[in-house]
DRENDO-1510 file (C-alpha; in Angstrom, 1 decimal, always signed):
<recs>
REC; n; res; u; v; w
REC; 1; MET; +22.0; +11.4; -10.8 .
REC; 2; ARG; +18.3; +11.7; -10.0 .
REC; 3; ARG; +16.0; +10.1; -7.4 .
REC; 4; LEU; +14.0; +7.3; -8.9 .
REC; 5; ILE; +10.8; +8.4; -7.2 .
REC; 6; ASP; +11.0; +11.7; -9.1 .
REC; 7; ALA; +10.9; +9.9; -12.5 .
REC; 8; LEU; +7.7; +8.0; -11.8 .
REC; 9; ALA; +4.4; +9.1; -13.2 .
REC; 10; ASP; +2.4; +7.7; -10.3 .
REC; 11; ASP; +2.8; +5.4; -7.3 .
REC; 12; THR; +1.7; +2.1; -8.9 .
REC; 13; ASP; +4.0; -0.9; -8.8 .
REC; 14; PHE; +6.6; -0.9; -11.6 .
REC; 15; PHE; +9.6; -2.8; -13.0 .
REC; 16; ILE; +13.2; -1.8; -13.3 .
REC; 17; GLU; +16.2; -3.5; -14.9 .
REC; 18; GLN; +19.9; -2.7; -15.1 .
REC; 19; VAL; +20.2; -2.6; -11.4 .
REC; 20; GLN; +23.5; -2.1; -9.6 .
REC; 21; ILE; +23.9; -2.5; -5.9 .
REC; 22; THR; +26.1; +0.3; -4.4 .
REC; 23; ALA; +25.7; -0.4; -0.7 .
REC; 24; ILE; +24.1; -2.8; +1.7 .
REC; 25; VAL; +23.0; -1.3; +5.1 .
REC; 26; PHE; +22.2; -3.5; +8.1 .
REC; 27; ASP; +20.7; -2.2; +11.3 .
REC; 28; THR; +19.6; -4.0; +14.4 .
REC; 29; SER; +16.4; -5.2; +12.9 .
REC; 30; ASP; +15.7; -8.2; +10.6 .
REC; 31; ASP; +15.5; -5.8; +7.7 .
REC; 32; VAL; +18.2; -4.6; +5.4 .
REC; 33; THR; +18.4; -1.6; +3.1 .
REC; 34; ILE; +20.0; -1.8; -0.4 .
REC; 35; TRP; +21.3; +1.4; -2.0 .
REC; 36; ALA; +21.2; +1.0; -5.8 .
REC; 37; THR; +21.2; +2.6; -9.1 .
REC; 38; THR; +19.2; +1.9; -12.3 .
REC; 39; PHE; +18.8; +3.3; -15.8 .
REC; 40; PHE; +15.2; +4.5; -16.1 .
REC; 41; ASP; +14.0; +6.5; -19.1 .
REC; 42; GLN; +17.6; +6.6; -20.4 .
REC; 43; GLU; +18.9; +8.3; -17.2 .
REC; 44; LEU; +20.8; +7.1; -14.2 .
REC; 45; HIS; +18.7; +7.1; -11.0 .
REC; 46; PHE; +19.4; +6.1; -7.4 .
REC; 47; PHE; +17.0; +4.5; -4.9 .
REC; 48; HIS; +16.8; +2.6; -1.7 .
REC; 49; LEU; +15.2; -0.8; -1.4 .
REC; 50; GLY; +14.0; -2.1; +2.0 .
REC; 51; LEU; +13.9; -5.8; +2.3 .
REC; 52; PRO; +13.7; -8.7; +4.7 .
REC; 53; PHE; +17.1; -10.5; +5.1 .
REC; 54; GLN; +15.9; -13.5; +3.1 .
REC; 55; GLN; +15.3; -11.3; +0.0 .
REC; 56; LEU; +18.8; -9.9; +0.3 .
REC; 57; ASP; +20.2; -13.5; +0.1 .
REC; 58; LEU; +18.1; -14.0; -3.1 .
REC; 59; LEU; +19.4; -10.8; -4.7 .
REC; 60; ILE; +23.0; -11.7; -3.8 .
REC; 61; ARG; +22.6; -15.1; -5.4 .
REC; 62; LEU; +21.7; -13.3; -8.6 .
REC; 63; ALA; +24.8; -11.1; -8.6 .
REC; 64; GLY; +26.6; -13.3; -11.2 .
REC; 65; PRO; +30.3; -14.0; -10.7 .
REC; 66; ARG; +30.5; -11.8; -7.6 .
REC; 67; ALA; +27.7; -13.6; -5.7 .
REC; 68; GLU; +30.1; -15.7; -3.6 .
REC; 69; ALA; +32.3; -12.8; -2.7 .
REC; 70; ILE; +29.3; -10.6; -1.7 .
REC; 71; GLN; +27.9; -13.5; +0.5 .
REC; 72; GLU; +31.3; -13.7; +2.2 .
REC; 73; ASP; +31.3; -9.9; +2.7 .
REC; 74; VAL; +27.9; -10.0; +4.3 .
REC; 75; ALA; +28.8; -13.0; +6.6 .
REC; 76; ASP; +32.0; -11.3; +7.7 .
REC; 77; ALA; +30.3; -8.0; +8.4 .
REC; 78; LEU; +27.5; -9.5; +10.4 .
REC; 79; ALA; +30.0; -11.7; +12.4 .
REC; 80; THR; +32.3; -8.8; +13.3 .
REC; 81; VAL; +30.0; -5.7; +13.5 .
REC; 82; THR; +30.5; -3.6; +16.6 .
REC; 83; GLU; +28.5; -0.5; +15.6 .
REC; 84; TRP; +25.1; -0.2; +14.0 .
REC; 85; PRO; +24.2; +0.5; +11.3 .
REC; 86; CYS; +26.7; -1.5; +9.4 .
REC; 87; LEU; +27.5; -0.4; +5.8 .
REC; 88; LEU; +29.0; -2.5; +3.0 .
REC; 89; GLU; +29.8; -0.1; +0.2 .
REC; 90; TYR; +30.3; -1.0; -3.4 .
REC; 91; SER; +31.0; +2.4; -5.1 .
REC; 92; SER; +34.8; +2.7; -5.4 .
REC; 93; GLU; +37.5; +1.6; -7.8 .
REC; 94; GLU; +38.4; -1.3; -5.4 .
REC; 95; SER; +34.9; -2.3; -4.8 .
REC; 96; GLN; +32.7; -1.5; -7.8 .
REC; 97; PRO; +28.9; -1.5; -7.9 .
REC; 98; VAL; +27.4; -5.0; -8.1 .
REC; 99; PRO; +25.3; -5.6; -11.2 .
REC; 100; LEU; +22.3; -7.9; -11.2 .
REC; 101; PRO; +22.5; -9.2; -14.8 .
REC; 102; ASN; +19.3; -10.2; -16.5 .
REC; 103; VAL; +17.2; -9.3; -13.5 .
REC; 104; ALA; +14.1; -7.2; -13.4 .
REC; 105; LEU; +12.7; -6.0; -10.0 .
REC; 106; LYS; +9.1; -5.3; -9.4 .
REC; 107; LEU; +9.0; -2.4; -6.8 .
REC; 108; SER; +6.3; -0.6; -4.9 .
REC; 109; CYS; +6.5; +2.8; -3.3 .
REC; 110; THR; +6.6; +3.5; +0.4 .
REC; 111; TYR; +5.0; +6.3; +2.3 .
REC; 112; PRO; +5.9; +8.0; +5.6 .
REC; 113; ALA; +4.1; +6.8; +8.7 .
REC; 114; ASP; +1.0; +8.9; +9.6 .
REC; 115; GLY; +2.2; +9.6; +13.2 .
REC; 116; PRO; +3.5; +8.0; +16.3 .
REC; 117; PHE; +0.1; +6.4; +17.2 .
REC; 118; GLY; -1.3; +5.3; +13.8 .
REC; 119; ASP; -4.4; +7.0; +12.3 .
REC; 120; GLU; -4.8; +10.2; +14.2 .
REC; 121; ASP; -8.2; +10.9; +12.6 .
REC; 122; GLU; -10.0; +8.4; +14.8 .
REC; 123; ASN; -11.2; +9.2; +18.3 .
REC; 124; GLU; -11.3; +6.7; +21.2 .
REC; 125; ASP; -14.5; +5.1; +19.9 .
REC; 126; GLY; -12.9; +4.3; +16.5 .
REC; 127; GLU; -15.0; +7.0; +14.8 .
REC; 128; GLU; -13.4; +9.6; +12.7 .
REC; 129; ASP; -13.2; +13.1; +14.1 .
REC; 130; ASP; -14.9; +15.9; +12.1 .
REC; 131; GLU; -12.1; +18.4; +12.7 .
REC; 132; THR; -11.2; +20.7; +9.9 .
REC; 133; PHE; -8.0; +22.5; +9.2 .
REC; 134; ASP; -6.7; +25.3; +7.0 .
REC; 135; ILE; -4.5; +24.0; +4.2 .
REC; 136; SER; -3.4; +27.4; +3.0 .
REC; 137; LEU; +0.3; +27.8; +2.7 .
REC; 138; ASN; +1.9; +31.1; +3.9 .
REC; 139; ALA; +5.5; +31.0; +2.5 .
REC; 140; GLU; +6.8; +33.4; +5.2 .
REC; 141; THR; +5.6; +31.5; +8.2 .
REC; 142; GLU; +5.2; +27.8; +7.2 .
REC; 143; ASP; +7.6; +25.2; +6.0 .
REC; 144; PRO; +6.5; +23.6; +2.7 .
REC; 145; GLU; +8.1; +20.2; +3.6 .
REC; 146; GLU; +5.6; +19.9; +6.5 .
REC; 147; TYR; +2.9; +19.4; +3.9 .
REC; 148; GLU; +4.6; +16.7; +1.9 .
REC; 149; SER; +3.9; +13.8; +4.3 .
REC; 150; ASP; +1.7; +12.1; +1.8 .
REC; 151; GLN; +4.4; +12.0; -0.9 .
REC; 152; PRO; +6.2; +8.7; -1.4 .
REC; 153; HIS; +9.8; +8.3; -0.3 .
REC; 154; ASN; +12.7; +7.2; -2.5 .
REC; 155; ILE; +12.6; +3.9; -0.6 .
REC; 156; PHE; +10.8; +1.0; -2.3 .
REC; 157; TYR; +9.6; -2.5; -1.3 .
REC; 158; LEU; +10.5; -5.5; -3.4 .
REC; 159; GLU; +7.3; -7.1; -4.8 .
REC; 160; GLY; +9.0; -9.6; -7.1 .
REC; 161; VAL; +12.2; -10.7; -8.8 .
REC; 162; PHE; +12.1; -11.8; -12.5 .
REC; 163; LEU; +14.8; -13.3; -14.7 .
REC; 164; ARG; +15.3; -12.6; -18.3 .
REC; 165; ILE; +15.8; -15.8; -20.2 .
REC; 166; GLU; +17.8; -15.4; -23.4 .
REC; 167; PRO; +17.3; -18.0; -26.2 .
</recs>
């Protein structure tokens, strides 16, 4: 299975269908992360979807015949959680992935934060510093991952939900 971000030609918004939820992760914030799979270019890909709690409810309602059971799982988990993050997993024989039938999701890419204090290229006056730096990469002394900060993550934002209407 491949990362969805690796299959994209660029970082523009895009649509996916044939989505299956494999896990729901709650942390102590108002956000939730969905772990999911999709068929994209005739291959199975996995991705993470960061959403506000209200959008999770919308996606669960679109889960067809399993919607009510998933809503109960979420309610029970949130009522009884003692450790964060809380994980609801749907990737086993007993609890199979949750398909979202006839649903297309419009997603957008996310990027890592610039740094702990926002834009580090500005000085105290709000003007950009004219510092230069050497971007050469010496494989023996430097870590290549350090230079990938402007690459998008395999985490996406939900821009829209669309339903396929069959005649």
